[in-house]
C-alpha positions in Angstrom: 115.6 26.3 182.3 114.7 29.3 184.5 114.5 27.1 187.6 117.8 25.5 186.8 119.6 28.8 186.3 118.2 30.2 189.5 119.2 27.1 191.4 122.8 27.2 190.0 123.1 31.0 190.6 122.0 30.6 194.3 124.3 27.6 194.7 127.4 29.2 193.2 127.1 32.9 194.1 125.6 32.8 197.6 128.2 30.7 199.4 129.7 33.9 200.7 127.8 35.0 203.8 127.8 38.7 202.9 126.5 38.1 199.4 124.0 35.7 200.9 122.6 38.2 203.3 122.4 41.0 200.6 120.5 38.7 198.2 118.0 37.7 200.9 117.5 41.3 201.9 116.7 42.3 198.3 114.4 39.4 197.9 112.5 40.1 201.1 112.2 43.8 200.4 110.8 43.1 196.9 108.2 40.7 198.2 107.3 43.1 201.1 106.8 45.9 198.6 104.3 43.8 196.6 102.6 42.8 199.9 102.3 46.5 200.9 100.7 47.3 197.6 98.4 44.4 197.8 97.1 45.3 201.3 96.8 49.0 200.4 94.8 48.4 197.3 92.6 45.6 198.5 89.0 46.4 199.3 87.3 43.5 201.1 83.9 45.1 200.7 84.1 45.9 197.0 80.9 45.3 195.1 81.1 42.3 192.7 79.6 42.3 189.2 78.7 39.6 186.7 79.6 39.6 183.0 76.8 42.0 182.2 77.9 44.5 184.9 75.1 43.7 187.3 75.8 43.5 191.0 75.9 40.0 192.4 76.1 38.4 195.8 79.6 38.7 197.4 81.7 35.6 197.4 85.2 35.4 199.0 86.6 33.2 196.2 85.7 36.0 193.6 87.5 38.7 195.7 90.9 37.0 195.6 93.8 39.1 194.4 96.1 38.3 191.4 99.6 39.7 191.2 100.6 40.7 187.7 99.1 38.7 184.8 100.2 35.2 185.7 100.7 34.9 189.5 97.5 33.5 191.0 96.5 33.9 194.7 97.7 30.5 195.7 101.2 31.0 194.2 101.4 34.5 195.8 100.4 33.1 199.2 103.0 30.4 198.8 105.7 33.0 198.2 104.6 35.0 201.2 104.8 32.0 203.4 108.3 31.1 202.2 109.5 34.7 202.6 108.2 34.9 206.2 111.0 32.9 207.9 113.6 34.7 205.8 112.3 38.1 207.0 112.5 36.9 210.6 116.1 35.6 210.0 117.1 39.1 208.8 115.9 40.5 212.1 118.2 38.4 214.2 121.0 40.3 215.9 119.8 43.6 217.1 116.7 45.5 218.3 116.6 47.7 215.2 116.7 44.7 212.9 114.0 43.0 214.8 111.7 46.0 214.6 112.2 46.6 210.9 112.2 43.1 209.6 109.6 42.0 212.1 107.4 44.7 210.6 108.1 43.2 207.2 107.1 39.7 208.5 103.8 41.1 209.8 103.1 42.7 206.5 103.6 39.4 204.8 101.0 37.9 207.2 98.6 40.6 206.4 99.0 40.1 202.6 97.9 36.5 202.8 94.3 37.6 203.6 93.5 39.0 200.2 94.7 35.7 198.6 92.1 33.7 200.5 94.5 30.7 200.0 94.0 27.9 202.5 97.2 26.3 201.3 99.1 29.5 202.1 97.5 29.5 205.6 98.7 26.0 206.2 102.2 26.9 204.8 102.4 29.8 207.3 101.4 27.4 210.1 104.1 25.0 209.0 106.7 27.8 209.0 105.6 28.9 212.5 105.7 25.4 213.8 109.2 24.8 212.5 110.4 28.1 214.0 108.9 27.3 217.4 110.3 23.7 217.2 113.8 24.2 215.9 114.2 28.0 216.0 115.5 30.3 218.7 116.0 29.1 222.2 115.4 30.6 225.6 114.0 34.2 225.7 114.4 34.4 221.9 111.9 31.6 221.4 109.4 33.5 223.6 109.9 36.6 221.4 109.3 34.5 218.3 106.1 33.1 219.9 104.8 36.6 220.5 105.7 37.8 217.0 103.9 34.8 215.5 100.9 35.4 217.8 100.8 39.1 216.6 100.8 37.8 213.0 97.9 35.5 213.7 96.0 38.3 215.4 96.6 40.6 212.4 95.5 37.9 210.1 92.2 37.3 212.0 91.6 41.0 212.4 91.9 41.7 208.7 89.9 38.7 207.4 86.3 39.3 206.8 83.6 36.9 207.8 83.3 35.5 204.3 87.0 35.1 204.0 87.4 33.5 207.4 84.6 31.1 206.4 86.7 30.1 203.3 89.9 29.8 205.3 88.3 27.4 207.8 86.2 25.4 205.3 87.8 21.9 205.3 84.5 20.0 205.3 83.5 17.0 203.2 81.3 19.1 201.0 84.2 21.3 199.7 84.8 21.2 196.0 88.2 19.7 196.6 86.6 16.6 198.2 83.4 16.0 196.3 83.0 15.6 192.5 85.6 15.6 189.9 86.7 19.2 189.9 88.9 19.3 193.0 92.2 18.2 194.3 91.2 14.8 195.7 90.0 13.7 192.2 93.2 15.0 190.6 95.4 13.3 193.1 93.7 9.9 192.7 94.0 10.2 188.9 97.7 11.0 189.1 98.5 8.2 191.5 96.6 5.7 189.2 98.5 6.9 186.2 101.8 6.7 188.1 101.1 3.0 189.0 100.2 2.2 185.4 103.4 3.8 184.1 106.0 3.9 186.9 108.7 5.2 184.6 106.7 8.4 184.1 104.8 10.2 181.3 107.1 13.2 180.8 107.5 16.7 182.1 104.2 18.8 182.0 102.3 15.8 180.7 99.7 15.8 183.5 97.4 18.6 182.1 97.6 17.1 178.6 96.8 13.6 179.6 94.1 14.8 182.0 92.5 16.7 179.1 92.6 13.7 176.9 90.9 11.6 179.5 88.3 14.3 180.5 86.8 15.8 177.3 89.7 18.3 176.7 89.5 20.0 180.1 93.2 20.4 181.1 93.8 20.6 184.9 97.0 20.7 186.9 98.0 18.1 189.4 97.8 20.5 192.3 100.5 18.7 194.2 104.3 18.4 193.7 104.2 14.8 194.9 101.5 13.7 192.5 103.1 15.8 189.7 106.6 14.3 190.2 105.2 10.8 190.6 103.1 10.9 187.4 105.4 12.9 185.2 108.8 11.8 186.3 107.8 8.3 187.6 108.6 6.6 190.9 112.3 7.3 190.5 111.7 11.0 190.1 109.4 11.1 193.1 111.8 9.2 195.3 114.7 11.4 194.2 112.9 14.6 195.0 111.6 13.3 198.3 115.1 12.1 199.2 116.6 15.5 198.2 114.1 17.3 200.5 114.7 15.0 203.4 118.5 15.3 203.0 118.4 19.1 202.9 116.3 19.3 206.1 118.3 16.7 207.9 121.6 18.3 207.0 120.3 21.8 208.0 119.2 20.3 211.3 122.6 18.7 211.9 124.2 22.1 211.0 122.1 23.7 213.7 123.0 21.1 216.3 126.7 21.6 215.6 126.3 25.4 215.8 124.6 25.0 219.1 127.5 22.9 220.4 130.0 25.5 219.2 128.0 28.5 220.5 130.4 29.5 223.2 133.6 28.5 221.3 133.3 29.9 217.8 132.3 33.4 216.7 129.4 33.3 214.4 128.0 30.0 215.6 124.8 31.5 216.9 124.2 33.2 213.5 124.6 29.8 211.8 122.1 28.3 214.2 119.6 31.0 213.4 120.2 30.6 209.6 119.8 26.8 209.6 116.5 26.9 211.6 115.0 29.6 209.5 115.9 27.8 206.3 114.2 24.7 207.7 111.1 26.8 208.2 111.3 28.1 204.7 111.5 24.6 203.2 108.7 23.4 205.4 106.5 26.3 204.2 107.2 25.5 200.5 106.7 21.8 200.9 103.4 22.1 202.7 102.2 24.7 200.2 103.5 22.5 197.3 101.4 19.6 198.6 98.4 21.6 197.3 100.0 23.3 194.3 101.7 22.3 191.1 105.1 23.8 191.7 107.3 20.8 190.8 109.4 23.0 188.5 108.7 26.4 190.1 111.7 28.8 190.4 110.8 29.7 194.0 111.1 26.0 195.0 114.5 25.6 193.5 115.6 29.0 194.7 115.0 27.8 198.2 116.8 24.5 197.7 119.8 26.4 196.1 119.9 28.9 199.0 119.9 26.1 201.5 122.6 24.2 199.7 124.7 27.4 199.4 124.3 28.0 203.1 125.6 24.6 203.9 128.5 24.7 201.4 129.6 28.2 202.6 129.4 27.2 206.2 132.2 28.8 208.4 131.9 25.9 210.9 134.9 23.7 211.0 134.6 20.3 209.3 136.0 18.6 212.4 132.9 19.7 214.4 130.7 17.5 212.3 132.4 14.3 213.4 130.5 12.0 215.7 132.3 13.0 218.9 129.1 13.2 221.0 128.4 9.4 220.8 128.4 7.6 224.2 131.7 5.9 225.0 131.8 2.1 225.2 133.0 0.4 228.3 136.7 -0.3 228.3 137.4 -3.9 227.4 139.6 -5.8 224.9 136.5 -6.5 222.7 135.4 -2.9 222.6 139.0 -1.7 222.0 139.1 -3.9 218.9 135.7 -2.7 217.8 136.6 1.0 217.9 140.1 0.6 216.6 140.8 2.6 213.3 140.9 0.6 210.1 144.5 1.5 209.4 145.5 0.2 212.9 143.9 -3.2 212.3 145.5 -3.4 208.9 149.0 -2.6 210.3 148.5 -5.3 213.0 147.7 -7.9 210.3 150.7 -6.8 208.2 152.9 -7.0 211.3 151.8 -10.5 211.9 
């Protein structure tokens, strides 16, 4: 219900561009404040103790930070990665904006180090790739590249040797690959159960069924795709995948139209920047969600609601989205009949 309410609130109340910007500003500032506190209070060299209070050998996975009482490092890293493109979007428009919101974006990059989340690192990489691919053009793309490079340098500089070893450990002996306590085992189980019952087992049934089949040890699916497929069935998985593809494709088309109207319509460049940064936000969430169980997470449906509100509240004219950029057919009687409007052909039939 919380995810549904957040989605509807974003969809209904953020169609106005002024309200949209204010809401994103508040969200980014809140996440940045938590990131600042995380970086300021984190001690990478803190001595670790066992249950009896005895010092033990340092391990990076034990030094991971938790936000509050329920937000684990992976979830926090995912939120940081999704907020990163939004912070960069707020910086578009002036030098002062770029300095302030660029500093916020760099703070988010620094805060991912204490999480030691490899999924968050991949999500940041997905957001950066999307921004460089469909983001700003010309000299602005060069500026984005240098800002991303600064974030990477800050990340590498803050990460200790043990943390960097965890971030870069994708070998076959990782716990996610070998044994039955990692993601690969969870994913295989979920896909088998989806094939056995393609209409689904019900919302939040993966941990319960996994516990029944594995001596009471309940584990999450650790993937939105496996979770949707097992719990909501093939139809639910296809619906969610179609929704994500539709949103990204529509945002990309919105960006293309804004580029075409760049010199003709005031605000078109702002719409281009908004669409590209929302694509990066969705890319970060979907990549992070591939390794996390966020199928019904509020942050995921907040992003979908924000993207939908941006499209529904677009100031671009509807006529600009018509296919006027298709190549013209050679002039001939056959092609004239092929491209004739439907009402013209009907009137000719009625005239005969």
